[in-house]
RODOBA-317597 format. One record per residue (C-alpha): x, y, z. Coordinates in steps of 0.02 Angstrom, whole numbers, padded with zeros to 5 digits, always signed. Example, Ala and Ser with C-alpha at 12.3 -4.5 7.8 and 13.67 -1.06 7.14 Angstrom:
2
+00615-00225+00390/+00684-00053+00357/
! end
This chain:
392
+00503-00265+02454/+00587-00428+02426/+00481-00456+02285/+00519-00285+02206/+00700-00318+02221/+00690-00490+02135/+00595-00413+01998/+00721-00266+01992/+00858-00398+01970/+00763-00482+01831/+00737-00333+01732/+00921-00287+01740/+00976-00458+01697/+00860-00459+01552/+00928-00284+01497/+01109-00345+01503/+01064-00497+01416/+00986-00409+01277/+01134-00282+01264/+01249-00436+01251/+01143-00501+01105/+01159-00346+01013/+01354-00369+01001/+01490-00255+00958/+01465-00125+00830/+01608-00097+00703/+01606+00059+00613/+01700+00082+00449/+01758+00248+00512/+01849+00164+00650/+01954+00065+00523/+02001+00229+00427/+01861+00253+00293/+01866+00426+00220/+01679+00434+00179/+01713+00585+00065/+01646+00519-00090/+01816+00522-00187/+01937+00418-00085/+01916+00221-00113/+01860+00156+00048/+01875-00032-00006/+02020-00074+00120/+01927+00004+00258/+01764-00099+00220/+01873-00255+00197/+01952-00224+00371/+01782-00187+00462/+01711-00348+00384/+01857-00444+00435/+01842-00390+00621/+01645-00407+00616/+01644-00576+00538/+01768-00646+00670/+01663-00582+00824/+01551-00714+00900/+01433-00589+00991/+01313-00552+00843/+01397-00399+00788/+01356-00262+00675/+01457-00179+00535/+01406+00003+00525/+01416+00116+00373/+01354+00285+00451/+01232+00403+00383/+01283+00575+00321/+01432+00510+00221/+01467+00443+00049/+01591+00301+00023/+01669+00269-00145/+01705+00075-00169/+01798-00010-00299/+01760-00195-00323/+01744-00283-00147/+01696-00459-00098/+01656-00498+00078/+01672-00683+00120/+01614-00796+00267/+01582-00904+00353/+01570-00791+00490/+01572-00841+00691/+01394-00775+00727/+01249-00685+00636/+01301-00512+00566/+01208-00359+00530/+01269-00226+00401/+01190-00073+00456/+01194+00040+00291/+01137+00200+00332/+01271+00307+00215/+01285+00309+00033/+01398+00185-00058/+01448+00238-00238/+01540+00154-00381/+01669+00247-00474/+01600+00356-00611/+01719+00276-00744/+01733+00097-00846/+01819+00020-00697/+01826-00167-00754/+01817-00253-00926/+01777-00424-00839/+01616-00489-00769/+01600-00413-00594/+01504-00359-00452/+01535-00189-00355/+01488-00277-00189/+01473-00464-00155/+01424-00562-00010/+01487-00738-00024/+01449-00886+00089/+01379-00789+00241/+01240-00866+00339/+01127-00760+00445/+01156-00605+00370/+01053-00454+00385/+01077-00292+00275/+00970-00147+00341/+00957+00030+00347/+00913+00192+00254/+01059+00210+00141/+01087+00178-00040/+01205+00094-00165/+01228+00199-00321/+01304+00109-00468/+01342+00267-00574/+01270+00170-00722/+01243+00313-00853/+01425+00299-00930/+01398+00110-00939/+01236+00118-01030/+01305+00236-01158/+01466+00120-01174/+01344-00034-01198/+01232+00062-01317/+01394+00108-01426/+01444-00081-01419/+01605-00031-01335/+01565-00124-01173/+01540-00318-01181/+01510-00349-00994/+01456-00229-00850/+01454-00250-00669/+01311-00296-00556/+01281-00178-00412/+01248-00293-00265/+01273-00485-00268/+01231-00625-00133/+01301-00804-00172/+01275-00947-00057/+01206-00842+00076/+01075-00934+00182/+00946-00845+00299/+00976-00686+00215/+00884-00524+00267/+00883-00372+00153/+00782-00218+00220/+00740-00033+00187/+00896-00004+00077/+00892+00088-00097/+00973+00032-00251/+01013+00151-00393/+01078+00154-00571/+01168-00001-00579/+01274-00032-00737/+01174-00199-00768/+01080-00297-00642/+01044-00208-00472/+01035-00363-00346/+01062-00544-00382/+01037-00694-00278/+01135-00851-00330/+01128-01026-00229/+01042-00928-00083/+00902-01004+00033/+00778-00929+00144/+00792-00749+00082/+00692-00608+00147/+00692-00447+00039/+00574-00308+00116/+00542-00130+00092/+00693-00116-00038/+00678+00001-00165/+00761+00012-00345/+00767+00144-00471/+00840+00166-00638/+00783+00252-00803/+00654+00154-00898/+00776+00159-01045/+00927+00088-00963/+00975-00075-01025/+00970-00250-00925/+00953-00156-00759/+00837-00291-00675/+00786-00251-00504/+00811-00418-00414/+00877-00574-00513/+00886-00745-00430/+00947-00914-00501/+00970-01086-00405/+00889-01020-00253/+00738-01071-00139/+00625-00998-00020/+00633-00814-00083/+00504-00690+00002/+00495-00519-00076/+00372-00399-00003/+00343-00208-00002/+00470-00169-00127/+00457-00030-00255/+00552-00063-00416/+00578+00055-00564/+00710-00006-00696/+00743-00033-00880/+00709-00224-00866/+00626-00355-00759/+00573-00293-00600/+00602-00465-00536/+00684-00613-00635/+00662-00793-00583/+00793-00904-00670/+00821-01088-00684/+00848-01192-00516/+00735-01079-00422/+00586-01132-00323/+00476-01072-00180/+00471-00886-00220/+00332-00766-00156/+00317-00591-00211/+00188-00481-00130/+00133-00307-00099/+00259-00234-00210/+00255-00100-00360/+00327-00122-00527/+00362-00001-00676/+00434+00057-00767/+00517-00094-00816/+00483-00265-00915/+00370-00331-00775/+00398-00490-00664/+00464-00630-00765/+00505-00800-00748/+00642-00844-00873/+00713-00833-00980/+00728-01019-00988/+00808-01156-01089/+00927-01040-01181/+01065-01133-01278/+00960-01290-01268/+00981-01310-01076/+00879-01394-00960/+00763-01296-00846/+00686-01314-00682/+00565-01177-00593/+00433-01224-00478/+00300-01143-00335/+00310-00967-00391/+00175-00842-00310/+00152-00660-00366/+00002-00576-00263/-00063-00409-00207/+00060-00314-00329/+00041-00168-00451/+00121-00136-00624/+00118+00033-00712/+00186+00067-00886/+00276-00095-00906/+00317-00206-01056/+00235-00352-00974/+00145-00382-00815/+00181-00563-00764/+00270-00674-00894/+00342-00849-00918/+00464-00840-01062/+00565-00976-01132/+00679-01018-01276/+00638-01144-01421/+00748-01288-01415/+00767-01294-01211/+00697-01434-01107/+00639-01463-00911/+00487-01387-00844/+00414-01240-00757/+00259-01272-00649/+00151-01211-00504/+00124-01034-00527/+00002-00925-00445/-00031-00743-00512/-00167-00672-00394/-00243-00498-00348/-00142-00399-00475/-00180-00221-00542/-00117-00157-00714/-00095+00016-00773/-00052+00046-00956/+00038-00124-00972/+00081-00188-01148/+00055-00369-01105/-00018-00396-00934/-00027-00585-00949/+00114-00657-01054/+00168-00856-01078/+00289-00861-01231/+00383-01016-01269/+00453-00926-01419/+00558-00802-01330/+00680-00731-01462/+00732-00547-01409/+00843-00526-01566/+00725-00603-01682/+00785-00737-01824/+00773-00886-01703/+00756-01051-01809/+00611-01165-01760/+00648-01313-01644/+00534-01448-01579/+00600-01454-01400/+00544-01326-01263/+00528-01309-01078/+00357-01384-01027/+00254-01250-00944/+00100-01314-00834/-00008-01264-00686/-00011-01078-00708/-00164-00992-00623/-00204-00805-00655/-00338-00747-00528/-00407-00571-00498/-00311-00472-00621/-00384-00300-00657/-00328-00146-00757/-00280-00076-00913/-00177-00130-01079/-00082-00014-01189/-00095-00140-01328/-00256-00236-01375/-00162-00394-01352/-00186-00402-01165/-00172-00601-01148/-00037-00686-01245/-00014-00881-01224/+00096-00944-01347/+00156-01111-01341/+00241-01249-01422/+00154-01374-01542/+00271-01508-01483/+00263-01466-01290/+00105-01384-01265/+00057-01287-01112/-00064-01368-00989/-00158-01337-00843/-00182-01144-00876/-00319-01077-00756/-00401-00895-00781/-00529-00830-00661/-00592-00654-00632/-00488-00564-00762/-00546-00397-00828/-00423-00302-00936/-00468-00158-01056/-00377-00049-01170/-00304+00120-01107/-00419+00263-01132/-00543+00129-01209/-00467+00148-01385/-00505-00028-01437/-00566-00193-01375/-00440-00304-01290/-00400-00476-01362/-00316-00636-01315/-00204-00740-01430/-00197-00920-01362/-00087-01050-01462/-00065-01228-01419/-00116-01210-01232/-00246-01319-01133/-00335-01230-00986/-00491-01189-00892/-00599-01028-00866/-00673-01020-00688/-00758-00851-00698/-00774-00698-00800/-00632-00662-00905/-00601-00510-01024/-00538-00522-01158/-00620-00679-01205/-00510-00833-01198/-00528-01009-01294/-00408-01143-01247/-00378-01309-01343/-00518-01440-01307/-00646-01310-01244/
! end
């Protein structure tokens, strides 16, 4: 009997400890959010955040389901007194208007360590009005939907991002980031609506995500290293891209990027490394492995002559691209040019490795081909279309 009571006390103590660890829950409704989709709830969100951020018990900021919260531009700053969870189960919507003429983010988290954003809710950027404005050359800049800056040990889980005016999620100077089971949707013709964009960040892990946009599903910019993207789907969109790098004669550095077990459907490219002429620096240590392509225009693409608007003058310097491995990539290309590796004569690509590549034309309408320019590499197994590197 004594043993029973001792065990009971231990269980009760454990339950109380767990309850204490869960921390207090601060609902935006308790800070006078309307949640009616038409009243600006930015002040209520800011007040809820301030209370949550100042709590040392491991608290949660709760955005409840079943309601829609209109937000004007808001920035939620750290540092906070303990790890924080933002429980996003409701819907956040941007104003359906041109609400800024300056560079902006709808929702920014800045300098928050040990932050988790989790839930079944969504952020809706009401981007259509912005895309029209941009296409009519009336809007020079457009806002980003969700931005994280200087946030370390960040988790973003299960939320949905929709119709951003510009990029959907950005990571800037963040470290130890986990993005899991996040979905992103925007029309395939919506301009510059990247799914996840990162710069000057490291140890970023993206898994089990579904991204359908009008631009890169994931874009990896300079200053970024140790990125792992796995078990995710991309398309429509422009694929998973490293770059563009070296624009405006800048110096770039990107290292240790892995993309594995992902599927691409009806995208412009599958996996791509793109850089401008005139840049410098290096991009190296890439692994693109176990990828499936369906009706992708350019499944494998390295381009040191990136120039989306055309008419770029020739320049000798370039970002050096090396140690890029493409292994077990199968599927179909909507364009006969299934593999493009176009490198500078002055800064040639080196250490390119292809193994078990099988890319055929969609509908078997033509034979696929590879275009290789100024690249050194090796073939480790069957590769279709046929590839011939310098020196081979």
